BADO-645502 format. One record per residue (C-alpha): residue number from 1; x, y negated, z. Coordinates in steps of 0.25 Angstrom, whole numbers, plus 5000, padded with zeros to 4 digits. Layout:
NODE   k   c1   c2   c3
NODE NUM    X    Y    Z
...
END
This chain:
NODE   k   c1   c2   c3
NODE   1 4928 4949 4882
NODE   2 4918 4959 4882
NODE   3 4911 4965 4894
NODE   4 4901 4979 4894
NODE   5 4899 4990 4902
NODE   6 4903 5003 4895
NODE   7 4896 5013 4904
NODE   8 4889 5018 4889
NODE   9 4903 5024 4886
NODE  10 4902 5034 4900
NODE  11 4896 5046 4890
NODE  12 4909 5046 4882
NODE  13 4918 5052 4894
NODE  14 4930 5058 4892
NODE  15 4938 5067 4903
NODE  16 4950 5063 4907
NODE  17 4961 5068 4902
NODE  18 4972 5076 4910
NODE  19 4981 5067 4917
NODE  20 4990 5077 4922
NODE  21 5000 5089 4916
NODE  22 4987 5097 4912
NODE  23 4983 5086 4901
NODE  24 4984 5093 4889
NODE  25 4979 5081 4882
NODE  26 4989 5074 4884
NODE  27 5003 5075 4875
NODE  28 5015 5067 4878
NODE  29 5027 5065 4869
NODE  30 5039 5059 4873
NODE  31 5048 5051 4864
NODE  32 5062 5044 4867
NODE  33 5061 5050 4881
NODE  34 5073 5056 4890
NODE  35 5067 5065 4901
NODE  36 5077 5056 4912
NODE  37 5081 5041 4911
NODE  38 5097 5040 4906
NODE  39 5098 5030 4918
NODE  40 5095 5041 4928
NODE  41 5104 5050 4922
NODE  42 5117 5042 4922
NODE  43 5113 5037 4936
NODE  44 5112 5050 4943
NODE  45 5125 5054 4934
NODE  46 5134 5043 4937
NODE  47 5130 5042 4951
NODE  48 5135 5059 4952
NODE  49 5148 5055 4944
NODE  50 5150 5043 4952
NODE  51 5143 5045 4966
NODE  52 5150 5032 4970
NODE  53 5141 5025 4963
NODE  54 5129 5031 4968
NODE  55 5134 5027 4983
NODE  56 5135 5013 4976
NODE  57 5122 5011 4973
NODE  58 5115 5018 4985
NODE  59 5123 5008 4994
NODE  60 5120 4996 4986
NODE  61 5105 4998 4986
NODE  62 5105 5003 5001
NODE  63 5112 4989 5002
NODE  64 5101 4982 4995
NODE  65 5088 4991 5001
NODE  66 5093 4984 5015
NODE  67 5087 4971 5011
NODE  68 5074 4978 5003
NODE  69 5070 4991 5013
NODE  70 5076 4987 5025
NODE  71 5073 4975 5031
NODE  72 5058 4978 5037
NODE  73 5065 4990 5043
NODE  74 5077 4982 5047
NODE  75 5070 4970 5053
NODE  76 5061 4980 5064
NODE  77 5069 4978 5075
NODE  78 5065 4963 5076
NODE  79 5051 4967 5082
NODE  80 5051 4983 5085
NODE  81 5053 4983 5100
NODE  82 5045 4972 5101
NODE  83 5032 4979 5096
NODE  84 5035 4992 5105
NODE  85 5034 4984 5118
NODE  86 5021 4977 5117
NODE  87 5009 4980 5125
NODE  88 5009 4990 5137
NODE  89 5024 4996 5133
NODE  90 5028 4981 5140
NODE  91 5026 4987 5152
NODE  92 5035 5000 5149
NODE  93 5047 4991 5143
NODE  94 5059 4997 5151
NODE  95 5072 5002 5147
NODE  96 5068 5015 5145
NODE  97 5057 5012 5136
NODE  98 5066 5003 5127
NODE  99 5076 5016 5125
NODE 100 5065 5023 5123
NODE 101 5059 5013 5111
NODE 102 5072 5012 5105
NODE 103 5071 5029 5105
NODE 104 5058 5027 5097
NODE 105 5064 5017 5087
NODE 106 5077 5024 5084
NODE 107 5068 5038 5081
NODE 108 5058 5031 5074
NODE 109 5069 5024 5066
NODE 110 5076 5039 5064
NODE 111 5064 5046 5061
NODE 112 5055 5038 5053
NODE 113 5065 5030 5043
NODE 114 5077 5038 5044
NODE 115 5072 5053 5042
NODE 116 5060 5050 5036
NODE 117 5063 5040 5026
NODE 118 5078 5040 5024
NODE 119 5077 5055 5024
NODE 120 5065 5058 5017
NODE 121 5055 5048 5014
NODE 122 5066 5042 5002
NODE 123 5066 5056 4997
NODE 124 5054 5055 4993
NODE 125 5055 5044 4980
NODE 126 5048 5045 4968
NODE 127 5059 5043 4958
NODE 128 5065 5033 4968
NODE 129 5053 5025 4970
NODE 130 5049 5026 4986
NODE 131 5036 5022 4993
NODE 132 5021 5028 4995
NODE 133 5018 5026 4981
NODE 134 5031 5034 4977
NODE 135 5026 5046 4985
NODE 136 5011 5044 4981
NODE 137 5018 5044 4966
NODE 138 5028 5057 4969
NODE 139 5013 5064 4974
NODE 140 5007 5061 4962
NODE 141 5015 5065 4952
NODE 142 5018 5078 4959
NODE 143 5003 5082 4964
NODE 144 4990 5076 4957
NODE 145 4987 5066 4968
NODE 146 4987 5053 4958
NODE 147 4973 5045 4957
NODE 148 4981 5037 4947
NODE 149 4973 5034 4933
NODE 150 4978 5039 4920
NODE 151 4989 5047 4923
NODE 152 4993 5057 4911
NODE 153 5000 5068 4911
NODE 154 5011 5061 4902
NODE 155 5014 5054 4914
NODE 156 5022 5064 4921
NODE 157 5031 5066 4910
NODE 158 5037 5054 4915
NODE 159 5053 5055 4920
NODE 160 5048 5049 4932
NODE 161 5037 5060 4935
NODE 162 5042 5070 4939
NODE 163 5051 5065 4950
NODE 164 5052 5073 4960
NODE 165 5054 5089 4963
NODE 166 5048 5098 4951
NODE 167 5040 5110 4954
NODE 168 5029 5114 4963
NODE 169 5027 5121 4976
NODE 170 5018 5132 4980
NODE 171 5017 5128 4995
NODE 172 5010 5113 4991
NODE 173 5002 5117 4979
NODE 174 4989 5118 4987
NODE 175 4992 5107 4995
NODE 176 4993 5100 4980
NODE 177 4982 5106 4974
NODE 178 4972 5102 4985
NODE 179 4976 5087 4985
NODE 180 4977 5085 4969
NODE 181 4963 5093 4969
NODE 182 4956 5083 4981
NODE 183 4954 5069 4977
NODE 184 4953 5064 4988
NODE 185 4965 5068 4992
NODE 186 4972 5061 4980
NODE 187 4964 5050 4985
NODE 188 4968 5051 5001
NODE 189 4983 5051 4993
NODE 190 4982 5039 4988
NODE 191 4976 5031 5000
NODE 192 4986 5035 5008
NODE 193 4996 5028 4999
NODE 194 4989 5016 4997
NODE 195 4988 5016 5011
NODE 196 5004 5018 5013
NODE 197 5004 5006 5002
NODE 198 4995 4996 5009
NODE 199 5003 4999 5022
NODE 200 5017 4995 5015
NODE 201 5008 4982 5010
NODE 202 5005 4980 5026
NODE 203 5019 4980 5027
NODE 204 5023 4971 5018
NODE 205 5012 4960 5026
NODE 206 5017 4962 5040
NODE 207 5031 4965 5039
NODE 208 5035 4951 5033
NODE 209 5026 4945 5044
NODE 210 5033 4955 5056
NODE 211 5045 4953 5050
NODE 212 5047 4938 5049
NODE 213 5040 4936 5063
NODE 214 5049 4944 5070
NODE 215 5060 4937 5066
NODE 216 5057 4923 5066
NODE 217 5051 4927 5081
NODE 218 5067 4925 5084
NODE 219 5066 4910 5084
NODE 220 5056 4911 5095
NODE 221 5064 4919 5103
NODE 222 5075 4907 5102
NODE 223 5068 4897 5099
NODE 224 5058 4897 5111
NODE 225 5053 4885 5107
NODE 226 5045 4888 5095
NODE 227 5033 4893 5096
NODE 228 5024 4907 5090
NODE 229 5016 4898 5080
NODE 230 5030 4890 5075
NODE 231 5037 4903 5073
NODE 232 5025 4911 5068
NODE 233 5025 4898 5057
NODE 234 5040 4901 5052
NODE 235 5037 4915 5050
NODE 236 5024 4911 5043
NODE 237 5035 4901 5034
NODE 238 5043 4912 5032
NODE 239 5032 4921 5026
NODE 240 5028 4913 5017
NODE 241 5041 4910 5011
NODE 242 5045 4926 5011
NODE 243 5032 4928 5002
NODE 244 5033 4915 4993
NODE 245 5048 4921 4988
NODE 246 5042 4934 4985
NODE 247 5040 4928 4970
NODE 248 5054 4927 4968
NODE 249 5058 4942 4970
NODE 250 5066 4949 4980
NODE 251 5078 4950 4970
NODE 252 5080 4935 4972
NODE 253 5084 4937 4988
NODE 254 5085 4952 4988
NODE 255 5102 4949 4988
NODE 256 5099 4944 5003
NODE 257 5091 4956 5008
NODE 258 5101 4966 5011
NODE 259 5110 4957 5016
NODE 260 5101 4951 5026
NODE 261 5096 4965 5032
NODE 262 5110 4970 5030
NODE 263 5115 4958 5041
NODE 264 5101 4960 5049
NODE 265 5105 4976 5051
NODE 266 5119 4972 5055
NODE 267 5114 4961 5065
NODE 268 5103 4970 5072
NODE 269 5114 4982 5073
NODE 270 5122 4973 5079
NODE 271 5113 4966 5089
NODE 272 5108 4981 5091
NODE 273 5124 4986 5096
NODE 274 5126 4973 5103
NODE 275 5114 4976 5112
NODE 276 5116 4991 5114
NODE 277 5131 4987 5119
NODE 278 5127 4975 5127
NODE 279 5113 4978 5134
NODE 280 5111 4994 5133
NODE 281 5120 5005 5127
NODE 282 5113 5015 5133
NODE 283 5102 5013 5121
NODE 284 5109 5023 5115
NODE 285 5102 5035 5121
NODE 286 5088 5030 5117
NODE 287 5093 5036 5104
NODE 288 5087 5050 5110
NODE 289 5072 5052 5109
NODE 290 5071 5057 5124
NODE 291 5069 5041 5126
NODE 292 5055 5041 5116
NODE 293 5051 5052 5126
NODE 294 5055 5043 5138
NODE 295 5047 5030 5132
NODE 296 5034 5038 5129
NODE 297 5035 5046 5142
NODE 298 5035 5030 5150
NODE 299 5026 5024 5140
NODE 300 5016 5035 5136
NODE 301 5005 5029 5127
NODE 302 5010 5014 5126
NODE 303 5024 5021 5122
NODE 304 5014 5026 5109
NODE 305 5010 5013 5106
NODE 306 5023 5006 5105
NODE 307 5027 5016 5094
NODE 308 5019 5005 5084
NODE 309 5031 4996 5088
NODE 310 5042 5007 5088
NODE 311 5037 5010 5072
NODE 312 5039 4996 5068
NODE 313 5054 5001 5069
NODE 314 5052 5008 5056
NODE 315 5042 4997 5049
NODE 316 5049 4996 5035
NODE 317 5055 5011 5034
NODE 318 5044 5012 5022
NODE 319 5051 5002 5014
NODE 320 5063 5013 5013
NODE 321 5052 5021 5004
NODE 322 5045 5010 4999
NODE 323 5057 5004 4992
NODE 324 5064 5016 4988
NODE 325 5063 5012 4974
NODE 326 5073 4999 4974
NODE 327 5085 5007 4979
NODE 328 5087 5025 4981
NODE 329 5085 5034 4993
NODE 330 5100 5033 4996
NODE 331 5101 5018 4997
NODE 332 5090 5018 5006
NODE 333 5096 5029 5015
NODE 334 5109 5023 5016
NODE 335 5103 5009 5019
NODE 336 5096 5015 5032
NODE 337 5102 5026 5036
NODE 338 5116 5017 5037
NODE 339 5112 5004 5040
NODE 340 5097 5002 5043
NODE 341 5095 5014 5054
NODE 342 5106 5011 5062
NODE 343 5107 4996 5062
NODE 344 5092 4997 5067
NODE 345 5094 5008 5077
NODE 346 5104 5001 5083
NODE 347 5096 4987 5084
NODE 348 5085 4993 5090
NODE 349 5094 5000 5101
NODE 350 5100 4987 5102
NODE 351 5088 4981 5106
NODE 352 5083 4994 5115
NODE 353 5095 4991 5123
NODE 354 5094 4975 5126
NODE 355 5080 4976 5128
NODE 356 5082 4988 5138
NODE 357 5089 4978 5146
NODE 358 5079 4964 5142
NODE 359 5066 4971 5143
NODE 360 5060 4957 5143
NODE 361 5064 4953 5128
NODE 362 5057 4966 5121
NODE 363 5047 4954 5114
NODE 364 5060 4949 5107
NODE 365 5070 4961 5109
NODE 366 5075 4959 5096
NODE 367 5081 4943 5096
NODE 368 5081 4944 5111
NODE 369 5093 4956 5109
NODE 370 5100 4946 5099
NODE 371 5112 4940 5105
NODE 372 5110 4925 5107
NODE 373 5124 4923 5097
NODE 374 5119 4930 5085
NODE 375 5103 4927 5088
NODE 376 5101 4917 5076
NODE 377 5108 4924 5065
NODE 378 5101 4937 5068
NODE 379 5088 4928 5068
NODE 380 5089 4924 5055
NODE 381 5096 4938 5049
NODE 382 5080 4943 5056
NODE 383 5073 4933 5050
NODE 384 5079 4935 5034
NODE 385 5079 4951 5037
NODE 386 5063 4948 5041
NODE 387 5061 4942 5027
NODE 388 5070 4953 5020
NODE 389 5060 4964 5027
NODE 390 5047 4956 5023
NODE 391 5054 4955 5008
NODE 392 5055 4970 5007
NODE 393 5040 4972 5011
NODE 394 5035 4963 5005
NODE 395 5043 4968 4992
NODE 396 5039 4984 4996
NODE 397 5024 4977 4995
NODE 398 5024 4972 4982
NODE 399 5029 4986 4975
NODE 400 5018 4992 4982
NODE 401 5008 4985 4977
NODE 402 5015 4986 4963
NODE 403 5014 5002 4964
NODE 404 5000 5000 4969
NODE 405 4997 4992 4958
NODE 406 5003 5002 4948
NODE 407 4995 5013 4952
NODE 408 4982 5007 4951
NODE 409 4981 5005 4968
NODE 410 4982 4989 4968
NODE 411 4974 4978 4961
NODE 412 4983 4972 4949
NODE 413 4994 4960 4955
NODE 414 5004 4952 4948
NODE 415 5017 4959 4948
NODE 416 5031 4951 4946
NODE 417 5043 4957 4943
NODE 418 5054 4949 4952
NODE 419 5066 4956 4946
NODE 420 5068 4958 4931
NODE 421 5081 4969 4936
NODE 422 5074 4974 4950
NODE 423 5063 4984 4949
NODE 424 5052 4983 4958
NODE 425 5055 4969 4963
NODE 426 5039 4961 4960
NODE 427 5032 4951 4967
NODE 428 5016 4952 4969
NODE 429 5010 4937 4970
NODE 430 4996 4941 4974
NODE 431 5004 4953 4984
NODE 432 5015 4944 4988
NODE 433 5004 4931 4992
NODE 434 4994 4941 4999
NODE 435 5006 4949 5008
NODE 436 5009 4935 5013
NODE 437 4994 4930 5017
NODE 438 4993 4943 5023
NODE 439 5007 4941 5031
NODE 440 5004 4929 5035
NODE 441 4992 4932 5040
NODE 442 4998 4943 5049
NODE 443 5008 4934 5055
NODE 444 5000 4923 5058
NODE 445 4989 4930 5062
NODE 446 4997 4941 5072
NODE 447 5007 4932 5075
NODE 448 5014 4944 5083
NODE 449 5024 4954 5077
NODE 450 5019 4964 5087
NODE 451 5005 4963 5080
NODE 452 5009 4962 5066
NODE 453 5020 4975 5072
NODE 454 5007 4983 5075
NODE 455 5003 4982 5062
NODE 456 5014 4983 5053
NODE 457 5019 4995 5060
NODE 458 5006 5003 5058
NODE 459 5007 4998 5041
NODE 460 5022 5005 5043
NODE 461 5019 5018 5049
NODE 462 5007 5020 5040
NODE 463 5015 5019 5029
NODE 464 5025 5027 5034
NODE 465 5015 5038 5038
NODE 466 5009 5038 5025
NODE 467 5024 5038 5018
NODE 468 5026 5052 5027
NODE 469 5013 5058 5021
NODE 470 5018 5057 5007
NODE 471 5030 5061 5009
NODE 472 5025 5074 5013
NODE 473 5019 5075 5001
NODE 474 5028 5072 4992
NODE 475 5037 5083 4998
NODE 476 5026 5093 4998
NODE 477 5023 5089 4983
NODE 478 5036 5082 4977
NODE 479 5048 5089 4986
NODE 480 5040 5102 4985
NODE 481 5045 5103 5001
NODE 482 5038 5114 5010
NODE 483 5023 5108 5015
NODE 484 5028 5113 5029
NODE 485 5040 5102 5028
NODE 486 5034 5094 5021
NODE 487 5023 5094 5034
NODE 488 5034 5092 5044
NODE 489 5039 5080 5037
NODE 490 5024 5075 5039
NODE 491 5021 5080 5052
NODE 492 5036 5074 5059
NODE 493 5036 5061 5054
NODE 494 5018 5059 5055
NODE 495 5021 5062 5068
NODE 496 5029 5051 5070
NODE 497 5023 5041 5062
NODE 498 5009 5047 5067
NODE 499 5014 5043 5081
NODE 500 5019 5029 5077
NODE 501 5006 5027 5068
NODE 502 4997 5030 5078
NODE 503 5005 5019 5087
NODE 504 5003 5010 5077
NODE 505 4987 5012 5077
NODE 506 4985 5008 5090
NODE 507 4992 4994 5086
NODE 508 4980 4992 5076
NODE 509 4973 4983 5086
NODE 510 4985 4974 5089
NODE 511 4988 4970 5074
NODE 512 4989 4985 5067
NODE 513 4975 4982 5060
NODE 514 4983 4972 5052
NODE 515 4989 4985 5044
NODE 516 4977 4993 5044
NODE 517 4967 4979 5038
NODE 518 4978 4978 5028
NODE 519 4980 4991 5023
NODE 520 4966 4995 5022
NODE 521 4963 4981 5013
NODE 522 4975 4985 5002
NODE 523 4971 4999 5004
NODE 524 4957 4995 5000
NODE 525 4962 4986 4989
NODE 526 4970 4999 4985
NODE 527 4959 5009 4984
NODE 528 4948 5001 4977
NODE 529 4959 4995 4966
NODE 530 4962 5011 4964
NODE 531 4947 5016 4965
NODE 532 4944 5006 4955
NODE 533 4953 5007 4945
NODE 534 4953 5022 4946
NODE 535 4938 5021 4945
NODE 536 4940 5011 4931
NODE 537 4951 5020 4927
NODE 538 4941 5031 4927
NODE 539 4930 5023 4921
NODE 540 4937 5022 4909
NODE 541 4944 5036 4908
NODE 542 4929 5041 4908
NODE 543 4925 5031 4899
NODE 544 4934 5034 4887
NODE 545 4933 5030 4873
NODE 546 4931 5044 4865
NODE 547 4940 5046 4855
NODE 548 4930 5052 4845
NODE 549 4922 5041 4846
NODE 550 4935 5031 4841
NODE 551 4938 5043 4831
NODE 552 4923 5043 4826
NODE 553 4926 5026 4824
NODE 554 4936 5028 4814
NODE 555 4951 5021 4815
NODE 556 4943 5007 4813
NODE 557 4935 5012 4827
NODE 558 4923 5005 4821
NODE 559 4928 4992 4821
NODE 560 4939 4981 4813
NODE 561 4951 4985 4816
NODE 562 4960 4971 4815
NODE 563 4976 4971 4816
NODE 564 4983 4971 4829
NODE 565 4984 4979 4842
NODE 566 4975 4982 4854
NODE 567 4981 4987 4866
NODE 568 4969 4991 4873
NODE 569 4972 4993 4889
NODE 570 4968 5004 4896
NODE 571 4970 5013 4909
NODE 572 4969 5025 4901
NODE 573 4980 5033 4897
NODE 574 4971 5042 4888
NODE 575 4958 5038 4881
NODE 576 4951 5027 4874
NODE 577 4946 5017 4885
NODE 578 4930 5013 4884
NODE 579 4935 4997 4883
NODE 580 4939 5000 4869
NODE 581 4926 5005 4865
NODE 582 4920 4993 4872
NODE 583 4929 4986 4865
NODE 584 4927 4991 4849
NODE 585 4909 4988 4853
NODE 586 4912 4973 4856
NODE 587 4924 4969 4845
NODE 588 4922 4974 4831
NODE 589 4937 4974 4828
NODE 590 4948 4981 4836
NODE 591 4965 4980 4832
NODE 592 4970 4989 4823
NODE 593 4980 4996 4831
NODE 594 4976 5001 4845
NODE 595 4983 5005 4858
NODE 596 4978 5009 4871
NODE 597 4987 5004 4880
NODE 598 4987 5009 4897
NODE 599 4998 5005 4906
NODE 600 4998 5014 4917
NODE 601 5007 5018 4930
NODE 602 5010 5032 4933
NODE 603 5014 5038 4946
NODE 604 5030 5035 4944
NODE 605 5038 5023 4949
NODE 606 5044 5020 4935
NODE 607 5042 5024 4921
NODE 608 5052 5023 4912
NODE 609 5052 5014 4898
NODE 610 5055 5026 4890
NODE 611 5043 5033 4896
NODE 612 5033 5021 4899
NODE 613 5025 5022 4885
NODE 614 5015 5033 4880
NODE 615 5010 5031 4867
NODE 616 5000 5039 4860
NODE 617 4989 5038 4848
NODE 618 4975 5037 4851
NODE 619 4967 5041 4838
NODE 620 4973 5044 4824
NODE 621 4981 5036 4817
NODE 622 4972 5028 4810
NODE 623 4966 5022 4823
NODE 624 4978 5015 4826
NODE 625 4977 5017 4841
NODE 626 4989 5021 4851
NODE 627 4989 5023 4865
NODE 628 5001 5017 4875
NODE 629 5002 5021 4888
NODE 630 5010 5012 4896
NODE 631 5015 5019 4910
NODE 632 5023 5012 4922
NODE 633 5028 5018 4935
NODE 634 5021 5012 4947
NODE 635 5034 5004 4951
NODE 636 5038 4999 4936
NODE 637 5038 4986 4931
NODE 638 5027 4983 4920
NODE 639 5035 4970 4914
NODE 640 5030 4966 4901
NODE 641 5042 4964 4893
NODE 642 5036 4958 4881
NODE 643 5037 4969 4872
NODE 644 5026 4978 4876
NODE 645 5018 4978 4862
NODE 646 5032 4979 4854
NODE 647 5036 4992 4861
NODE 648 5019 4997 4861
NODE 649 5022 4996 4844
NODE 650 5035 5003 4844
NODE 651 5028 5014 4853
NODE 652 5017 5015 4843
NODE 653 5025 5015 4832
NODE 654 5034 5025 4837
NODE 655 5024 5034 4841
NODE 656 5017 5033 4826
NODE 657 5032 5038 4819
NODE 658 5032 5048 4831
NODE 659 5020 5055 4828
NODE 660 5024 5054 4812
NODE 661 5036 5061 4814
NODE 662 5029 5070 4823
NODE 663 5016 5074 4819
NODE 664 5015 5082 4828
NODE 665 5014 5073 4838
NODE 666 5001 5066 4832
NODE 667 4994 5080 4830
NODE 668 4984 5083 4838
NODE 669 4969 5089 4840
NODE 670 4963 5078 4845
NODE 671 4962 5067 4834
NODE 672 4963 5058 4845
NODE 673 4976 5060 4848
NODE 674 4975 5053 4862
NODE 675 4982 5059 4873
NODE 676 4995 5061 4864
NODE 677 5006 5051 4870
NODE 678 5021 5050 4868
NODE 679 5030 5044 4876
NODE 680 5038 5031 4867
NODE 681 5049 5027 4874
NODE 682 5054 5013 4874
NODE 683 5068 5017 4869
NODE 684 5064 5025 4858
NODE 685 5055 5015 4853
NODE 686 5066 5005 4852
NODE 687 5073 5014 4846
NODE 688 5063 5017 4834
NODE 689 5064 5014 4822
NODE 690 5050 5015 4820
NODE 691 5046 5001 4818
NODE 692 5055 4989 4815
NODE 693 5058 4978 4827
NODE 694 5059 4963 4822
NODE 695 5061 4952 4831
NODE 696 5050 4941 4829
NODE 697 5058 4929 4833
NODE 698 5049 4918 4827
NODE 699 5036 4911 4832
NODE 700 5027 4920 4827
NODE 701 5018 4929 4837
NODE 702 5013 4943 4831
NODE 703 4999 4936 4836
NODE 704 4999 4925 4827
NODE 705 4996 4934 4815
NODE 706 4982 4933 4819
NODE 707 4973 4925 4809
NODE 708 4966 4919 4822
NODE 709 4974 4905 4823
NODE 710 4966 4902 4836
NODE 711 4972 4915 4840
NODE 712 4985 4911 4836
NODE 713 4984 4897 4844
NODE 714 4980 4904 4856
NODE 715 4992 4913 4857
NODE 716 5001 4903 4853
NODE 717 4996 4894 4864
NODE 718 4997 4907 4874
NODE 719 5012 4910 4870
NODE 720 5015 4896 4873
NODE 721 5008 4895 4886
NODE 722 5015 4908 4890
NODE 723 5030 4908 4885
NODE 724 5032 4920 4894
NODE 725 5024 4930 4886
NODE 726 5032 4927 4874
NODE 727 5038 4938 4869
NODE 728 5048 4946 4858
NODE 729 5041 4947 4846
NODE 730 5043 4957 4839
NODE 731 5039 4963 4824
NODE 732 5039 4976 4818
NODE 733 5041 4982 4805
NODE 734 5042 4997 4799
NODE 735 5055 5002 4794
NODE 736 5057 5006 4780
NODE 737 5054 5022 4780
NODE 738 5048 5027 4767
NODE 739 5046 5041 4773
NODE 740 5036 5036 4784
NODE 741 5022 5041 4784
NODE 742 5010 5031 4779
NODE 743 5001 5034 4789
NODE 744 5013 5031 4799
NODE 745 5018 5019 4793
NODE 746 5004 5014 4791
NODE 747 5001 5015 4807
NODE 748 5014 5007 4810
NODE 749 5011 4996 4799
NODE 750 4997 4995 4807
NODE 751 5004 4994 4818
NODE 752 5014 4984 4815
NODE 753 5002 4975 4809
NODE 754 4995 4977 4822
NODE 755 5006 4972 4830
NODE 756 5008 4960 4822
NODE 757 4994 4957 4822
NODE 758 4994 4956 4839
NODE 759 4991 4964 4850
NODE 760 4979 4962 4859
NODE 761 4978 4968 4872
NODE 762 4962 4973 4876
NODE 763 4960 4975 4889
NODE 764 4948 4979 4898
NODE 765 4942 4969 4909
NODE 766 4934 4978 4915
NODE 767 4924 4976 4927
NODE 768 4922 4988 4937
NODE 769 4909 4992 4943
NODE 770 4903 5003 4951
NODE 771 4893 5010 4947
NODE 772 4879 5007 4954
NODE 773 4879 5021 4958
NODE 774 4891 5019 4965
NODE 775 4893 5020 4981
NODE 776 4893 5006 4989
NODE 777 4907 5009 4993
NODE 778 4912 5012 4976
NODE 779 4904 4998 4973
NODE 780 4911 4991 4983
NODE 781 4924 4997 4978
NODE 782 4924 4993 4964
NODE 783 4913 4980 4964
NODE 784 4919 4973 4974
NODE 785 4934 4978 4978
NODE 786 4937 4984 4963
NODE 787 4933 4971 4958
NODE 788 4937 4961 4966
NODE 789 4952 4968 4964
NODE 790 4951 4967 4949
NODE 791 4945 4953 4950
NODE 792 4956 4948 4959
NODE 793 4968 4954 4954
NODE 794 4979 4953 4941
NODE 795 4971 4957 4928
NODE 796 4976 4969 4920
NODE 797 4981 4960 4909
NODE 798 4989 4952 4918
NODE 799 4996 4965 4923
NODE 800 4999 4969 4910
NODE 801 5005 4957 4906
NODE 802 4994 4955 4893
NODE 803 4994 4942 4887
NODE 804 4983 4936 4889
NODE 805 4982 4932 4874
NODE 806 4981 4945 4868
NODE 807 4971 4950 4878
NODE 808 4957 4957 4877
NODE 809 4948 4960 4888
NODE 810 4936 4968 4886
NODE 811 4926 4968 4900
NODE 812 4923 4982 4904
NODE 813 4914 4984 4916
NODE 814 4917 4997 4922
NODE 815 4905 5004 4929
NODE 816 4914 5015 4940
END
């Protein structure tokens, strides 16, 4: 591996190409692509003809959502009243304050989950996906808010890109221009989005500890001889088992989740109704907001402090929007409105009726309100429901980390796809064990659900506060709603959530600081990684190899071109990276066919296989230099299917044939042809007759064509030690076509011979350093923070599933 400094290249600076619709340099041709996927059209056509089909589908999805989405929200009755009546409010514990507390809970559940999320926020989806990054993705596509690198005008032609309302409202144009003009405003927007993601990750740490300990505490209420330490040890064992089972995937135990939550909801509904009828039927009067006024009139500032406990009744609401991609908005609305909401309201009402006649039972209000005859069955169901609640938020954390990773805002981690049939079911080992250690630390450190609830409530309400803000921006820039209407939505819900958030901040000394510390640590990691990655990309962008220099060297590039294909990985979507010149100056030979490969993420959830590949030519035909851009959405699965090399060869062959059929595609005023790309559909490649594909079932490996016996033996040993990497071997032949252009035939023959000689993957092993003139803060972020993260995360070759035996790494130092 060669190392060196490329600061000598800085005088050869090219301006970055346009990355928006205004970029006239970029030309895109679509081959074999439909404007709209046939599957979606068939689904809508079927639903319009047979409404019952769509209804039954939504009912099935509503049933499934109960086990994935609503576990956290449905287990909140375990600890809400206990968290409300703490501190000075215990001195005001009267039937009137109990009624007032229930009235607060009822209206909080009604206004935030039911009205805000079910009626409004669930409509702000991104091609069916929900969550903070879905909102950010929508905004980046309808306005130039993105700070993501290597975006192109060609990305705007994706079928999923134009999701949302068309047109442009004049009322929001001034605000849009202001936000687009000032880079600081876009940076602030990204930080807000990252902060929302950090709070959800914080939920993934706090929810398991909070839910499991609250459920297991029921043992101590029934068996008083058990000590607090024994209950804590049992809770920790359950938590360790929960995280240890994550590697098997949620699909193997998912069939149990929905029945558990349904039984749990029916149980708490029945217990709540029983308590209302037996203890105090007058509790129904507390549905009036008048009791909220009476509550604050009597408790004053201590009632305001207690709002930190009330907001726990809506903890887990954000999961409705975050997990939208697995279901539909209609199914989520059905499940919440017709089952979750009424069961929770009746349960809270029943607990309030019980407490109004048993004021001393507040510390264990839920378990004390259970009739003795059903105590142990309900305890078992409560424990199982708490595990389901923990599982859902852990899975959501994995999904968020994957989205962060795809958008370049989180260090590279190993992502394991636990299901071949269900999208989004993933497992991240590093994150799983970090979550387990932090969760156990919180459980052992606090040992009190009240302190955990203070941290938990702060994290939940902060994420809701951010969602309200981003939804308002979507209303303005995507839905084209009137700014006054959007502002009313913002002020109304910000006032409600702001009151709760201000109360939660008063609990910072009593455990709330944990959420802030976790958010700060994760936010620092995300921002440092994003900052370092952006600086490295900008360095590559401004130090590209001048194409005039390559053209001046001739087709041989001043070196020996040996048989084979060289795949040069680069983050640049245009131009030749500086690493290529660094390679040419250190090695006397290079491959006869060069493909500059860019694997990038675009701000859409999914990219269809028909639109994934962009193929183009960099220099004139004799140079045999091509570019391939592979595009993935932020929720796409980057699987190694084993046929990437073959598909790439077929796509390049299709481009060569297409240029021969349509000569105007290869004509350009610039001899470099760089920037002219074609979308090569996978279906079109598979049906094309440009190359004949022959299966190779023998032991012969394409790499054995190498004249080096040592290299052959090394690769054979590597294949034997790694049987999982064996792939389907194919050979290509040209069809008999006497009318084929001789130049096209020669280029295709060179491509086939290069493929048979072998494929090498060339990547840069970069070392990023801050310039000597940089500020102390920048040096700390780059030289210490970013360097530490790069050394301790997964390498790019591992993430991209590159076979190590065919990998060539070129060391370089970046001074940014």
